[in-house]
C-alpha angles and dihedrals in degrees: 000000000000093000093058092045089055094048092047088052090053090053090055100036101042106028095149099041122098115269097174138008108196121177094337094313118115123213121192125214087255090055091048093048092051092050092047090050092052094051092041089055091053091050090062088077092059119093113261086229088075097085095170124047124193123233124202094227104220126152097260141103093254090061093055091041090052092052092051093044091053091051093046088051089061094250134110127248131225116198117216115204113231089201093061121100109263091242091059093049090049090056092048095048091046093050093045094052093217116162101192132049122192109216143144117264105325115269133186097280095048092046089055089054093053095050093052103039104029085244123169117222115213104199109219090198090063096052112111129221119285136192092207113147111230117229135175114257119238115281111276110162093176093055115104114255096186142350119215127185119215129186116281125210090232093053092255110114116240115235114218114191115199116197127218087250090054091049096047090048089053095048092049094046093045093053090049090062084084107261111147095201113171143166091285094063127104111207132197120232107185102154137099108249092239088064109086093220086074090067090072095042098060107019095053096051092046089050089056099039093250127141125260120212112195130207115232117245092228124070131025109328099211091050089055090048092050092049093049093048091053105033099040096035091227118207100196122044121180110185144163110245093243089069090062090056090056092046093049095096088061096049095098091061100030114108115177103174092156096056110112103168132023120178135176139204141146100071142015115306112219116216097215095061092041090055090054094045092049089066088062092057107041095172099045132108116221125211128181112209128193126196145131123228088250091066098048109266105303129029107163131032137196127182113217113203119207112243095007118138088206094069113121131217139156122212086348094305116124116244116263093215127205137330118279121241116306092012130107128197131195138176117230137184128229089277092058092251120142112250126219124241120301095021118117120231143124118316112230130186139202134171147078096322098052117107117246088237146298120308110272093331113117093164092058091044091056091057099039103041112052134162123249131180103255133159092358094306142072111267131184111239131191111233107223099192088231124122119225144140137215117239127217091272094054096256120136121234120201114221104174147286117306087220088053087068117092136178117242116184087343094306122118110240125194106208092202089064090059089049091050095056091043090056090045092055101037101033086225117130100195103078131131133189113205128190118216141169113251122218090265091054097253118138109239138177126234121190123211121197126185116240098334106182100204136056112296090227086077089063093047092051091051092049089051088059092053107032138047117260095257091060095055111109115246088219138016123200129187114211126189088233130004108233117255127207124229092280096053097257124129106274102232092174091063091045091052088053090053091055090054092050093049100040114106099167 
């Protein structure tokens, strides 16, 4: 596995350089190697039939060491989120079938998991020192590297297995984008380890001998990000776009002269806020990535250049560019036919990064992985559920989620279009239109705007001048802060709950 070869090389080449800085504590590559060796030694006592090992994904060195030890053992890892409700983790553990969970000294939540799923907790704090020499396991591209669970519309989490071949294809394609990350770089890692974006933010720096600076799970996430950017003079900053919206009030005094690379993924990136942020980091390159978990983190890439008149956007959303190496993307209609340029349809992906299929879920596979006639042959494509189109230059433009489209009075409504005109009028990036069932069973739209200073009727009047009557929100609410989920995205589930609480019709 090329990734593991690179990380092993970092152990040997940069033993005294910082691998991680976690909550003010610095760990060198030598420290990391020793901890990986200890956990790897303990894994030798686990049956080889256990191909996937769970990891209690805390913000500590043992978590990252456990992940690496599992990969060096030839197995795959499955992160379990400590912030999840216990019931959700029980469902995930049960569906995954894992038998062992690597964790610190057992606590209440981990003990509840063991009693329900017959799960064995291997306490990483109890593992003794070892002089085991770490080596890279034999190549096995079909072996699972990691298993992530994402939310499912039915309440049952979707398991996405990513193979070692998928992961290596991603690492190689990502580095060919043109990032010259090296042992001098200081890289932000702000994500929960059950969010696939995190894969890029710690594996890639370790592969290159760079340093990873993590964001604590407790406290306000964007405050931690801001402090790390300033205090540690970070050179590489991967972020979800929502974080920029929360940092916007600091832009006038934010000077990030050390920032070399800033890249985004996870949700739509709005050009207006990126333009403002770019002034804070005059030496940085900015890349907008697109990619579902099912295609290993990132699939398409677009470099946005500050001040360039050639930058592309649609409805204020930055272009998502073109497929990365060894990936192909198409746009199809509802009949699974490939659409020509400038026609909107569903974005579908195929190639070396795409998962072989959902974990033990053939029914879902049948609906998500479908054949299309491509390049003179029938090829299996993953259906992303995202709407997009290809422009005349061959660049892809993201237009919204297909499941973010609703029917109001029989008309198809794209909620992102309401959000676009709201941003245009207010100048506020953090907005969210949410559809909900009223008490009389009519589907309605409620608009949330972050910290809007004037009367919300002003917004409604502007939307009436831009949109048909059936797209006008029945209510508009200004909140001091829009809620974010654990990965820094706008929490639309919580907003939907607020509409149900406040609806009297």
